[in-house]
Each structure stands twice: as C-alpha cells, then as structure tokens.
BATORDREN-853118 format. One line per field, with one value per residue (C-alpha): residue number from 1; x, y, z. Coordinates in pm, 1 decimal. Layout:
pos <- [NUM:...]
u <- [X:...]
v <- [Y:...]
w <- [Z:...]
//
This chain:
pos <- [1:2:3:4:5:6:7:8:9:10:11:12:13:14:15:16:17:18:19:20:21:22:23:24:25:26:27:28:29:30:31:32:33:34:35:36:37:38:39:40:41:42:43:44:45:46:47:48:49:50:51:52:53:54:55:56:57:58:59:60:61:62:63:64:65:66:67:68:69:70:71:72:73:74:75:76:77:78:79:80:81:82:83:84:85:86:87:88:89:90:91:92:93:94:95:96:97:98:99:100:101:102:103:104:105:106:107:108:109:110:111:112:113:114:115:116:117:118:119:120:121:122:123:124:125:126:127:128:129:130:131:132:133:134:135:136:137:138:139:140:141:142:143:144:145:146:147:148:149:150:151:152:153:154:155:156:157:158:159:160:161:162:163:164:165:166:167:168:169:170:171:172:173:174:175:176:177:178:179:180:181:182:183:184:185:186:187:188:189:190:191:192:193:194:195:196:197:198:199:200:201:202:203:204:205:206:207:208:209:210:211:212:213:214:215:216:217:218:219:220:221:222:223:224:225:226:227:228:229:230:231:232:233:234:235:236:237:238:239:240:241:242:243:244:245:246:247:248:249:250:251:252:253:254:255:256:257:258:259:260:261:262:263:264:265:266:267:268:269:270:271:272:273:274:275:276:277:278:279:280:281:282:283:284:285:286:287:288:289:290:291:292:293:294:295:296:297:298:299:300:301:302:303:304:305:306:307:308:309:310:311:312:313:314:315:316:317:318:319:320:321:322:323:324:325:326:327:328:329:330:331:332:333:334:335:336:337:338:339:340:341:342:343:344:345:346:347:348:349:350:351:352:353:354:355:356:357:358:359:360:361:362:363:364:365:366:367:368:369:370:371:372:373:374:375:376:377:378:379:380:381:382:383:384:385:386:387:388:389:390:391:392:393:394:395:396:397:398:399:400:401:402:403:404:405:406:407:408:409:410:411:412:413:414:415:416:417:418:419:420:421:422:423:424:425:426:427:428:429:430:431:432:433:434:435:436:437:438:439:440:441:442:443:444:445:446:447:448:449:450:451:452:453:454:455:456:457:458:459:460:461:462:463:464:465:466:467:468:469:470:471:472:473:474:475:476:477:478:479:480:481:482:483:484:485:486:487:488:489:490:491:492:493:494:495:496:497:498:499:500:501:502:503:504:505:506:507:508:509:510:511:512:513:514:515:516:517:518:519:520:521:522:523:524:525:526:527:528:529:530:531:532:533:534:535:536:537:538:539:540:541:542:543:544:545:546:547:548:549:550:551:552:553:554:555:556:557:558:559:560:561:562:563:564:565:566:567:568:569:570:571:572:573:574:575:576:577:578:579:580:581:582:583:584:585:586:587:588:589:590:591:592:593:594:595:596:597:598:599:600:601:602:603:604:605:606:607:608:609]
u <- [785.3:884.3:1101.6:1318.5:1423.7:1532.8:1906.5:2004.0:1809.8:1820.3:1606.5:1314.8:1324.1:1253.1:907.0:570.0:340.2:127.6:434.3:553.2:220.7:271.1:626.0:488.2:260.6:549.2:768.6:497.3:471.8:849.9:891.0:614.8:778.8:1127.1:1024.8:801.2:1110.4:1382.9:1201.0:1255.8:1058.7:735.1:485.1:719.1:848.9:504.8:399.8:686.0:690.3:527.7:753.7:1059.7:958.5:870.4:1197.3:1403.5:1201.6:1245.5:1583.8:1918.3:2003.5:2346.9:2440.4:2173.1:2213.0:1922.5:1947.9:1681.0:1558.5:1509.9:1696.4:1459.2:1229.3:1487.5:1392.4:1231.3:1535.3:1759.4:1549.1:1563.1:1941.2:2062.7:2043.7:1765.1:1996.5:2126.5:1769.9:1689.5:1914.0:1804.3:1950.6:2149.3:2526.2:2621.6:2289.3:2160.2:2159.7:1824.2:1960.3:2151.0:2525.6:2778.5:2989.9:2698.1:2621.5:2734.7:2372.1:2382.7:2558.6:2514.0:2439.3:2104.7:1991.8:1902.9:1629.0:1635.8:1984.9:1915.0:1867.7:2198.9:2391.8:2218.3:2293.2:2658.1:2669.3:2503.2:2746.9:3044.3:2904.2:2897.6:3249.2:3374.2:3200.4:2988.8:2639.1:2379.2:2067.9:2047.3:1724.6:1648.1:1364.4:1222.7:960.6:723.7:818.7:1169.6:1024.2:991.1:1371.4:1531.2:1825.5:1595.7:1528.6:1896.2:1953.3:1655.9:1798.8:2089.3:1909.8:1803.4:1958.2:2081.5:2014.8:1925.9:1827.3:1499.1:1322.6:1051.6:840.0:673.0:384.6:200.3:105.3:319.7:664.5:676.1:369.0:140.9:341.1:318.0:371.6:281.7:445.8:208.2:-83.6:76.2:106.5:-259.5:-352.2:-168.5:-392.3:-708.0:-691.3:-897.7:-1010.0:-654.7:-543.2:-791.6:-672.7:-305.8:-361.9:-527.4:-269.2:15.0:-136.2:-153.9:208.8:320.9:188.1:406.4:775.8:984.9:1100.1:746.8:602.9:841.1:741.3:368.1:407.7:597.7:333.1:47.0:222.1:305.0:-38.4:-268.3:-125.7:-452.2:-401.7:-44.5:-117.2:149.3:394.7:691.1:885.0:859.0:971.0:1286.5:1347.3:1190.1:952.5:667.8:474.6:181.9:12.1:52.5:-104.3:198.9:32.5:-71.1:218.7:123.9:85.6:415.3:602.5:452.9:539.3:893.0:947.8:835.3:1047.7:1363.1:1334.2:1222.5:1509.8:1757.3:1707.4:1587.4:1543.1:1213.0:1007.4:739.3:478.9:350.2:62.9:93.5:-58.8:175.7:147.1:-18.0:-137.5:-131.7:-459.4:-313.2:-22.9:-261.0:-493.7:-214.8:54.1:218.6:269.1:354.5:600.4:856.4:860.5:1069.1:1193.1:1191.9:885.0:976.5:914.3:1187.1:1317.2:1121.2:790.2:902.1:982.3:649.7:446.2:641.3:641.4:261.1:233.9:470.0:296.0:-39.5:91.4:302.4:154.8:494.4:617.4:616.0:754.2:915.8:1005.2:1134.8:886.6:939.6:622.8:580.0:948.9:1015.0:717.5:512.2:180.1:-2.7:148.4:39.2:-315.7:-351.3:-164.7:-204.3:-137.9:193.2:316.4:514.1:611.8:829.6:889.5:1232.4:1397.3:1625.4:1806.2:1478.0:1360.1:1658.3:1648.2:1268.7:1314.8:1573.0:1321.4:1061.2:1312.2:1377.7:1013.9:997.8:857.8:1017.4:1096.3:1181.4:1346.7:1302.2:1536.7:1729.5:2100.9:2192.4:1965.2:2074.1:2412.4:2244.2:2177.2:2531.6:2566.8:2223.1:2296.5:2614.6:2517.6:2150.5:2134.1:2476.2:2602.9:2292.6:2293.7:1926.2:1746.9:1654.7:1601.4:1732.0:1582.4:1829.3:1668.9:1849.3:2178.9:2453.8:2471.6:2185.2:2081.4:1952.7:1937.6:2317.2:2580.5:2351.2:2167.5:2458.5:2394.4:2752.9:2875.4:2640.3:2848.6:3170.3:2995.1:2805.1:3079.1:3283.2:3019.2:3024.4:2745.4:2568.2:2446.4:2450.5:2265.6:2233.3:1985.4:2070.8:1711.5:1352.3:1357.0:1662.0:1503.0:1187.1:1381.6:1597.3:1282.5:1141.4:1467.5:1467.2:1110.2:1216.4:1347.6:1687.9:1902.4:2125.1:2098.8:2042.7:2052.0:1923.9:2043.0:1917.2:1943.7:1693.8:1675.2:1454.8:1426.9:1589.2:1355.6:1478.1:1515.3:1820.9:1811.3:1908.6:1931.3:2106.4:2421.3:2575.5:2742.7:2589.7:2832.5:2669.8:2935.6:3239.2:3533.7:3903.9:4172.2:3944.7:3728.3:3468.6:3277.6:2989.2:2721.1:2355.9:2237.2:2590.5:2562.2:2368.6:2658.1:2903.9:2695.4:2645.2:3016.4:3133.3:2876.2:3019.3:3376.5:3285.5:3494.6:3423.2:3531.1:3406.5:3130.8:3022.1:2717.3:2812.8:2454.2:2572.0:2824.9:2875.8:2960.7:3138.2:3157.4:3534.8:3507.4:3369.3:3607.0:3918.5:3799.8:3823.2:4073.2:4374.8:4310.7:4255.6:4523.6:4296.3:4038.1:3804.4:3573.2:3282.0:3063.2:2837.3:2990.6:3309.5:3634.7:3625.5:3294.3:3316.1:3671.0:3760.7:3608.4:3806.8:4135.8:4124.8:4076.2:4352.4:4598.9:4516.8:4586.7:4898.8:4768.3:4947.1:4973.8:4595.9:4597.7:4849.5:4597.7:4308.2:4146.3:3885.3:3611.7:3404.0:3291.9:3623.1:3474.6:3341.7:3129.4:2888.5:2743.4:2380.7:2311.3:2123.3:2215.4:2333.4:2580.9:2693.7:2771.7:2961.1:3156.4:3253.2:3358.9:3060.2:2877.4:2897.9:3105.7:3359.3:3371.4:3443.6:3747.2:3860.9:3841.5:4022.9:4306.6:4325.1:4333.9:4527.5:4256.7:4262.5:4060.8:3752.2:3618.6:3267.3:3292.7]
v <- [2303.2:1944.1:1954.6:2214.7:1948.6:1695.4:1752.5:1389.8:1071.1:940.3:1241.0:1082.5:783.9:1008.9:1111.2:964.9:836.1:1151.0:1369.3:1157.0:1226.7:1597.5:1565.4:1414.3:1713.9:1955.0:1772.1:1809.3:2181.2:2221.2:2029.1:2229.1:2553.4:2453.2:2323.1:2624.4:2840.8:2627.7:2381.5:2010.3:1687.7:1751.7:1468.8:1175.7:1327.3:1410.1:1050.2:882.9:1087.5:834.2:558.6:777.8:873.0:514.7:382.8:635.9:559.5:181.5:132.0:279.4:522.9:574.1:211.6:70.4:180.3:353.9:336.1:533.0:452.4:691.8:930.3:1217.2:1077.0:1137.7:1491.7:1379.9:1160.0:1463.9:1675.1:1400.6:1363.1:1710.1:1878.7:2127.7:2423.4:2262.8:2190.2:2560.4:2599.3:2281.1:2247.9:2571.5:2612.1:2542.2:2372.5:2018.6:1812.0:1686.6:1331.6:1131.7:1190.2:1036.2:1351.8:1550.5:1335.6:1029.3:913.0:881.9:572.3:574.2:830.1:740.6:984.3:710.5:458.4:82.0:75.7:56.1:-316.7:-391.1:-134.5:-233.4:-600.8:-513.9:-327.1:-622.8:-876.9:-653.6:-628.9:-1008.8:-1043.7:-783.5:-947.1:-636.9:-617.6:-379.2:-388.6:-263.5:-99.4:-46.4:208.3:150.2:333.9:111.4:290.2:148.9:-201.5:-130.0:-131.1:-465.8:-408.9:-465.9:-824.1:-888.8:-794.3:-994.5:-1299.0:-1281.8:-1181.3:-1522.9:-1609.9:-1257.5:-1177.3:-836.7:-716.1:-522.3:-370.8:-112.9:-89.0:254.3:178.6:492.7:354.2:630.5:680.5:1039.6:967.8:672.2:351.1:122.6:-239.7:-584.5:-531.4:-244.3:-479.7:-743.6:-508.7:-419.4:-787.2:-812.3:-532.8:-699.3:-1020.1:-881.6:-1216.1:-1339.0:-1009.6:-1043.5:-1396.5:-1292.2:-1017.3:-1252.4:-1520.3:-1274.8:-1175.8:-1544.0:-1606.4:-1316.1:-1500.6:-1805.2:-1858.6:-1759.5:-2110.4:-2251.1:-1954.9:-2019.1:-2387.9:-2306.2:-2040.9:-2280.8:-2553.9:-2316.9:-2195.7:-2548.0:-2697.8:-2404.3:-2242.6:-2061.6:-1858.5:-1789.9:-1687.9:-1664.7:-1402.2:-1317.2:-1168.1:-1490.4:-1686.1:-1472.7:-1564.8:-1271.1:-1285.0:-1073.9:-855.6:-647.3:-464.3:-213.0:133.8:355.5:648.4:460.1:548.6:311.1:16.4:95.9:108.3:-223.8:-388.8:-250.8:-371.0:-721.9:-719.0:-648.1:-1003.9:-1174.2:-1014.2:-1194.5:-1511.8:-1408.8:-1101.1:-917.8:-695.1:-469.7:-357.6:-13.6:161.7:541.0:842.3:1056.7:1417.2:1307.6:1597.7:1857.4:1867.5:2015.0:1767.1:1475.5:1575.3:1641.0:1397.5:1387.1:1759.3:1816.2:1528.3:1808.3:2186.1:2359.6:2716.2:2718.8:2915.7:3021.1:2816.9:2555.9:2321.8:2033.3:2204.6:2291.8:1926.1:1813.1:2044.7:1968.3:1589.8:1594.4:1796.5:1563.3:1249.5:1374.4:1317.8:1005.8:702.8:529.9:764.3:631.1:781.9:584.2:714.8:564.3:696.1:1054.5:1132.8:1480.3:1554.8:1478.6:1681.6:1384.4:1434.8:1566.9:1298.6:1028.0:1166.2:1196.8:882.2:639.6:339.2:491.1:598.9:361.3:439.8:142.7:246.5:302.0:74.1:272.3:-37.3:-196.0:131.1:138.6:-227.2:-212.4:82.1:-115.8:-394.0:-144.3:5.1:-332.8:-332.6:13.7:196.1:532.5:522.9:839.8:742.2:1036.7:1017.9:1261.3:1265.7:1139.8:835.9:758.1:666.0:362.2:221.7:261.9:-106.5:-124.0:180.6:15.3:-350.9:-329.3:-7.9:90.8:-254.5:-298.3:65.7:101.4:437.1:492.6:860.8:965.0:1281.2:1372.5:1614.4:1788.3:1778.5:1983.9:2114.5:1981.2:2278.6:2221.5:1841.9:1841.6:1583.5:1279.9:1436.1:1579.9:1555.2:1625.1:1295.5:1217.6:1373.6:1212.9:874.4:881.8:1031.4:712.3:506.4:483.3:631.4:812.7:1160.1:1406.8:1738.3:2034.6:2315.2:2675.4:2795.0:2674.1:2685.2:2464.2:2209.1:2198.6:2146.4:1878.8:1693.4:1713.7:1570.9:1295.0:1202.1:1138.8:814.3:827.6:515.9:550.3:628.9:995.0:1198.0:1548.3:1700.9:2013.3:2159.7:2233.8:2604.3:2866.9:2839.0:3089.9:3186.0:3184.2:2976.3:2808.4:2892.9:2614.0:2306.5:2110.2:2308.2:2126.5:2427.2:2771.7:3061.9:3322.6:3590.8:3622.4:3810.0:3782.4:3682.2:3462.2:3163.9:3066.2:2738.9:2672.6:2407.9:2446.2:2716.2:2849.6:3035.5:3303.1:3329.1:3379.9:3650.3:3841.3:3818.2:3960.1:4240.0:4334.1:4325.0:4493.0:4247.5:4074.8:3710.7:3433.3:3245.2:2894.6:2722.6:2353.4:2234.7:1904.9:1782.4:1446.6:1398.0:1729.9:1970.6:1973.5:2138.5:2458.2:2429.0:2405.5:2690.0:2930.5:2762.9:2817.9:3194.3:3265.0:3293.2:3184.3:2903.0:2866.8:2565.1:2613.3:2319.8:2230.9:1892.1:1726.8:1741.6:1464.0:1559.3:1804.5:1883.6:1516.3:1487.6:1784.9:1692.2:1331.7:1441.7:1702.9:1460.7:1199.5:1458.1:1578.6:1935.9:2035.5:2395.4:2425.0:2241.9:2493.4:2774.2:2605.6:2687.3:2455.3:2587.6:2307.4:2153.4:2108.3:2135.0:1786.8:1680.0:1967.1:2040.9:2144.1:2507.1:2709.1:2650.4:3011.6:2963.0:2623.9:2766.4:3050.6:2812.3:2607.3:2909.3:2898.0:3217.2:3540.1:3699.8:3415.8:3387.1:3760.5:3708.7:3408.6:3605.6:3900.0:3674.4:3486.7:3806.6:4008.4:4273.7:4546.5:4465.8:4659.2:4715.4:4706.9:4341.1]
w <- [-1800.7:-1729.8:-2043.3:-1869.7:-1618.1:-1882.1:-1915.9:-1977.6:-2057.4:-1699.8:-1598.0:-1786.3:-1549.3:-1248.5:-1374.8:-1288.9:-1564.7:-1540.1:-1579.9:-1872.7:-2043.3:-1987.3:-2120.6:-2443.2:-2486.2:-2425.8:-2675.8:-2940.6:-2881.3:-2886.6:-3213.2:-3380.5:-3263.7:-3377.3:-3719.6:-3780.1:-3736.9:-3895.1:-4118.5:-4078.1:-4044.6:-3860.1:-3906.2:-3844.9:-3520.6:-3380.8:-3438.4:-3254.3:-2932.9:-2696.6:-2833.4:-2775.4:-2421.9:-2326.0:-2469.9:-2275.6:-1959.6:-1979.4:-2143.0:-2043.1:-2320.4:-2167.3:-2236.6:-2467.5:-2829.8:-3006.0:-3389.0:-3578.7:-3930.2:-4092.9:-3864.4:-3937.1:-3664.8:-3389.0:-3276.9:-2949.0:-2882.8:-2928.6:-2694.0:-2430.5:-2452.6:-2355.0:-2693.3:-2641.4:-2703.7:-3022.5:-3135.2:-3105.1:-3410.3:-3586.0:-3939.0:-3920.2:-3861.1:-3502.0:-3431.0:-3438.8:-3754.5:-3876.3:-3842.8:-3579.5:-3580.1:-3337.1:-3365.3:-3223.5:-2919.7:-2728.1:-2748.2:-3128.7:-3256.6:-3633.3:-3905.3:-4063.6:-4330.6:-4579.8:-4510.3:-4453.5:-4300.3:-3926.4:-3889.7:-4061.9:-3859.7:-3535.2:-3602.1:-3661.5:-3329.9:-3152.8:-3297.4:-3208.0:-2854.2:-2827.9:-2967.4:-2721.7:-2425.2:-2356.1:-2209.4:-2349.9:-2564.0:-2922.3:-3040.5:-3408.8:-3420.4:-3764.3:-3971.9:-4168.9:-4491.2:-4451.7:-4488.1:-4861.6:-4886.6:-4964.6:-4732.4:-4435.3:-4546.5:-4609.2:-4245.3:-4113.3:-4288.1:-4041.7:-3721.0:-3587.6:-3252.8:-3175.1:-2810.3:-2666.2:-3012.9:-3027.5:-3327.8:-3261.3:-3576.1:-3590.6:-3826.0:-3934.2:-4277.6:-4430.9:-4574.2:-4697.0:-4902.7:-4821.5:-4788.9:-5089.7:-5183.8:-5058.8:-4719.7:-4648.8:-4710.1:-4494.0:-4197.4:-4243.3:-4222.8:-3892.9:-3765.9:-3893.7:-3689.7:-3400.6:-3256.5:-3242.7:-3095.5:-2812.2:-2743.8:-2765.1:-2510.2:-2261.1:-2334.4:-2273.0:-1939.6:-1847.9:-1945.3:-1728.7:-1423.5:-1492.7:-1418.0:-1721.1:-1820.3:-1793.1:-1982.6:-2272.6:-2291.9:-2283.4:-2550.5:-2777.3:-2727.0:-2820.0:-3131.7:-3251.5:-3186.8:-3264.9:-3580.6:-3652.3:-3337.8:-3431.7:-3788.5:-4054.6:-3935.8:-4155.4:-3864.7:-3664.2:-3970.1:-3967.3:-3602.5:-3417.9:-3125.1:-3265.2:-3020.5:-3129.2:-3267.0:-2983.2:-2961.3:-3017.8:-2838.6:-2524.3:-2297.1:-2015.8:-2253.5:-2428.5:-2098.5:-1989.7:-2322.9:-2323.8:-1964.6:-2062.0:-2375.4:-2173.4:-2039.1:-2360.6:-2554.5:-2329.8:-2531.3:-2880.3:-3102.6:-3059.1:-3288.0:-3136.2:-3386.8:-3278.6:-3454.1:-3464.2:-3631.8:-3839.4:-3723.4:-3395.4:-3182.7:-3458.2:-3649.1:-3966.9:-3975.5:-3911.4:-4195.0:-4446.6:-4340.8:-4683.9:-4736.8:-4369.8:-4353.9:-4349.3:-4354.1:-4619.7:-4639.2:-5022.1:-5129.0:-5482.5:-5796.4:-5833.4:-6100.0:-5946.1:-6020.7:-6375.7:-6432.3:-6283.6:-6505.4:-6822.3:-6790.7:-6764.4:-7086.7:-7269.5:-7139.2:-7266.6:-7619.7:-7561.6:-7387.8:-7377.4:-7105.3:-6748.6:-6427.8:-6147.1:-5803.2:-5480.0:-5220.0:-5341.0:-5536.2:-5392.2:-5351.4:-5717.9:-5841.6:-5962.4:-5780.7:-6086.9:-6310.1:-6064.1:-6057.5:-6435.0:-6539.6:-6251.9:-6476.6:-6587.9:-6245.4:-6025.0:-5666.9:-5579.0:-5217.9:-5069.4:-5324.0:-5554.1:-5680.8:-5784.9:-5941.8:-6178.6:-6282.1:-6314.2:-6551.7:-6747.0:-6796.7:-6918.6:-7161.6:-7326.3:-7443.5:-7595.3:-7292.6:-7205.4:-6831.6:-6636.8:-6306.7:-6069.6:-5770.5:-5552.2:-5628.9:-5281.4:-5319.9:-5675.5:-5526.6:-5375.1:-5722.4:-5858.8:-5948.5:-6111.3:-6326.8:-6450.6:-6473.2:-6570.1:-6774.5:-6908.6:-7008.8:-7223.2:-7336.4:-7248.3:-7289.4:-6924.7:-6840.4:-6497.5:-6348.4:-6073.6:-5829.7:-5539.0:-5731.1:-5570.4:-5215.5:-5003.4:-4790.5:-4438.4:-4467.4:-4458.8:-4541.5:-4552.9:-4846.4:-5043.2:-5417.6:-5515.4:-5658.9:-5947.7:-6227.7:-6104.4:-6081.6:-6409.5:-6625.1:-6579.7:-6760.9:-7141.9:-7353.0:-7067.4:-7160.5:-6868.1:-6892.4:-6656.2:-6728.6:-6642.7:-6685.1:-6694.6:-7074.1:-7092.0:-6859.4:-7068.9:-7391.1:-7229.4:-7123.3:-7475.0:-7607.3:-7345.2:-7435.5:-7794.5:-7932.4:-7766.7:-7785.2:-7476.5:-7102.7:-7023.4:-6701.5:-6628.1:-6300.8:-6124.4:-5774.4:-5501.4:-5575.9:-5728.4:-6103.2:-6335.4:-6616.5:-6970.5:-7284.0:-7427.5:-7795.9:-8035.1:-7815.4:-8090.9:-8008.3:-7712.9:-7546.5:-7537.5:-7578.9:-7358.3:-7405.8:-7632.1:-7488.1:-7430.8:-7176.0:-6961.8:-7057.1:-6794.9:-6825.5:-6588.7:-6543.7:-6454.6:-6218.3:-6172.4:-6502.3:-6312.3:-6064.2:-6348.8:-6517.1:-6192.5:-6118.1:-6452.0:-6422.0:-6081.9:-6210.3:-6539.7:-6741.5:-7071.8:-7062.8:-7284.9:-7100.2:-7200.6:-7052.1:-7055.6:-7056.3:-7205.2:-6949.6:-7116.7:-7392.1:-7345.3:-7641.4:-7692.2:-8032.2:-7879.2:-7583.9:-7803.2:-8024.0:-7730.8:-7495.4:-7717.9:-7741.4:-7369.6:-7104.4:-6816.8:-6816.0:-6517.2:-6473.6:-6231.8:-6122.7:-5829.2:-5769.8:-5650.3:-5845.6:-6103.3:-6260.5:-6550.2:-6437.7:-6466.4:-6813.0:-6943.5:-6775.1:-6893.1:-7254.1:-7239.4:-7080.3:-7345.2:-7617.8:-7440.7:-7430.1:-7111.7:-7228.8:-7191.5:-6856.0:-6718.8:-6776.4:-6594.1:-6257.3:-6104.3:-5874.1:-5725.8:-5398.7:-5226.3:-4874.7:-4797.5:-4618.9:-4666.4:-4322.0:-4269.1:-4353.9:-4613.5:-4977.9:-4992.9:-4708.0:-4833.0:-5176.4:-5012.1:-4787.8:-5093.5:-5301.3:-5533.5:-5429.2:-5625.6:-5349.1:-5344.7:-5723.1:-5749.2:-5524.8:-5729.2:-6055.0:-5896.8:-5785.7:-6115.7:-6322.9:-6064.1:-6059.7:-5792.3:-5480.1:-5375.2:-5025.9:-5166.7:-5258.7]
//
C-alpha cells in the first residue's frame, strides 16, 4: 500500500499524480475500516480526501498551518501526518482524538470541535505571524455548513488585506443534515452561472500566460468594466480573491489551482470554492449522507429518542409548540417532528446564539419554543440565555441533549457545565430525568403554560424505563433509611441503587429531579438526621453542589456542610473514551461509588468489588 510509505506529510510530495490517486482510494478504505470499528465521522471525511491530499502535496504542512472547521473532517490529514497508529485507536484512550489537537501532533494548530471558528483562529495566527516577522501560509479548511454560523462573517469583516491567507471552502451542500439558510442558496447560485464559469476558466488560462503584474492589471480592468462577468460575489466584497467553483474530487485540477493560489495569496486573501460529495466513494454513505455523517456505537434506545417521540405526541394537541435546532435535527431526535410539523420546525444552522434569541422572540408572542441543543453547544449562547431570555423571564424551553460526559467525542463535546452555568441565573428551572417516564412527564409540564425559562438535561446513554410517580413533588424519596443520605441527579439514580444493593445498606436516597429550584424542604427533613450526606451529579462542582452549599452557607448551617461529600466530574478535561470509562475515571461508576461509600462509612473492603 502507498499509505504504508506515508510517515510524514513531505512523503506525499514524492508521489506521482497516479500514485496520489491511488493514495486517495486507500485513504477512503482506511477511514471506512477505522470508523466501522471505532465509530466516528464518516461522510465528511470521505468527501474531503482529494482536497486533503492536494493540500498536503502543494503546501508545506511542516510550516504552513492547516486549520480545519469543523475538525471532524481532519481524518485524512491525521493519516497523512504520521498518526496512522493513533488512528487505529480513534476515539479510544491512547488513540487519536476525533478532532485536531495541538497536544496530539505538531501538525495540528488549533482545537476545532465547534463549528464556524476556523477563520477567526486562522486570522489570529496569520496576524501573529506578521507581527513576529515569520513566513508561512495559513489555510482555513472550511465546511459549507459552518457558513451558517455568524462568527464566520465577523472574521471575514477583518480579513481584507491579509496576505498568505487561504480559505478552502469544502461545499458538499451538507452540514450534518442538509445545509440550510440563505447562504446555502447563495452558494448554489455561484454554481449555476455556467456561462460565466466557462469564460472565467478561459480567462484564467489567459492570465496565467501573462507576467504577474500585467495579469493583475488586466484582471482588475475586466472586473471593473464588465461587472456582469464578475457577478455579485460576497466573498470578493469582503476582500477575498474568489476562485471557483472547483471540482473537489478532481485531483489534477485541485493541485493546479492550489499551485496558482500560492502566488495569488502573496498579495491578498484567497477563497477556493470546492464542490464535493459527502460520503464520496462509499455508495451507502453517499446515498444516506445525513445518517452516515457519523457512526455511533450506541444501539440501545436513548433519551433522545424518547424526547423525539414524546414531543410529536404533545405537538399533535398543541399548535403553539415549535422546535428549534442548530443543525442538529437528527442528533436531537427531531426528524419525525420536522416531517409532521414542517411549519413549526426551525433548523437555524450552526447558529446557537440566534436560535436562543429567535426563541425569545417567539415566546413574547405566546408561542411555546423548545430549543434543542447539545450541552456543549449551548455554552455558545450563554449571553443570549441571560440577556434575551432570563432578563425578560421568557418561557423558553431548553432541551439539553448530551449532558454530562461526552463519550468518544471527547473534551470538545463535554456537556458538564450546563448546570453550573444556568443555576446562576434567576428564575430558571432545571430538570434532570432519571427514567423515560420522568422525561415524558417533564415534557408535558414544559408544554404547559409555564411563565419562566425551563431546561431539561439528559445524557447520551441508554434510557432507563420507569415512571416518576407524582411529578408535583419536586424531589422523589426513592428509599428511606438511616445514617447516610444520598442525593443524585438524572441517570445516576441507577448507579446509586445498584451500589446500595451491592453493599446491602439502607440509606435514604433522594432523586433530585428538580435541580433548580432545589427542594430544600425535603433536603432539610432528612439532612439533620443523617451523619453522612453524599451529593452525586454528572457535572462540574458548582452545579447542584453549588446550589446546596450556597444555601447552607447563607443560613449558617455549617453543621450540615461538615457532613457532606461531593461526587462530581473533578477530572477535567474529559478525554475521549467510552461513557462507561469516563464515568469510572471521574468516580461516577458503580465500582468507584462503592469504594466511595465504603470509605465514607468505614465499611470493610471486599475483594469482589
């Protein structure tokens, strides 16, 4: 295999065009094999292979900086930069991350697990280069879905005049689902101008025959005197030299374009518009690009699917309910809702800030918005939650998926801060279901005529079946016992129950399904009569623990504080691994919780545990 000979990026430069074509084929096979075994992002990586190979062939990856957006399309880059052994264990401990990480390789220059960030970070690197008197090119390799994020335009507003700054736009008409919004239509219009494209191609060939200074003057004259041939191009208005559209799977054409761009970029920023096919080379991935965007090891029914089924049932009887997502229709379980209620479903693209403020506007007019966003991405809308929702006390419903440890996606997707962030805001209700029944009842409550912001958080894990009893009671006392009081949130209730069954003890167990406002009446009823109090939560310290501590300090109840143990996500950042291992590493598995209880209660140890 040619891939066997690629130990560093300069090895790509030694290959002939024919061998580069073979290398592309081998990379496709390798990525399919690796993701079939470990999960990961399949379609996006199959579609960008020729671009990756051509970029490594033309540019100097040892000096030039490659910044990927979103970083999940960097698998070929990793395989071409000496990480084949790490990629064998993609997304598992000791193996490669699913995203670029400077700690993993000298050829990664910025972590990029969230979309629409690459142009800003790349521009910062380019400006630092100029200030430092360095010489290298900066490449922002951008997916078209990222163009739905407003941060891209904030960066473009500052790009003009930046030299040796190149954006490669990988346009596959997809984000995770099909790309949405006006920008998607605009890119399509750029593809539709076939007469102009033919002229541009011939004109470019002509310019290549001229000396560089003369070519620049001729090009400027044509653009100023024949605007119809130029067309209205938003990228050129922002100061870019626009090149394209280019066939993103034509290796020879890509190499030729990239070689030409190396010279053009010496005097102005350049954007190369490449058209690709998501899932290219794999028939199944091409035909079902949305569902095969990534491969997931979770096969059992999860909370996401419970939410998706329940919200459809509720919406059938309430036409005020709408659902909003930021390019995560499938990931947030909204496919059926979108199909049945297309006029009440809004995919706003990768624009979490807009999603929240848009929902706030809807809420002012009596509509019932459900904003469905992963916990890690909700962080991006922190200001909008506070300024646009909380200050006006608007009844926006936040459905926070992937709350807690992130699994194989690793630290870029950690959903461990949402409780700590939201609990600082006044009048925000935060709920965490410990079973499918609790989630369904929480959704029914949220769909009612609530008057304040509300959030429901749940992890990416298999669902635990069961009902919650009387939901009007904020905390559910699962077991009444003595000596030890254990308070847990969400899915961790199952961990607590399994632990006490192993240890054969009878503590008092409270399911804090209503995290905020916390049920202090029930807490105080039991706290004063127990010698040990253990708080268990799948989040950072400062979430439920912060709520309880702040109240007790305010009341001066230091006698209760002295009895408390906190078990939460103390190991940060959470590196890529399975959820099971991550929970164990952070002390939240049954095995680790058994040891914690043994130590707290000074119980005899057992070799069986």
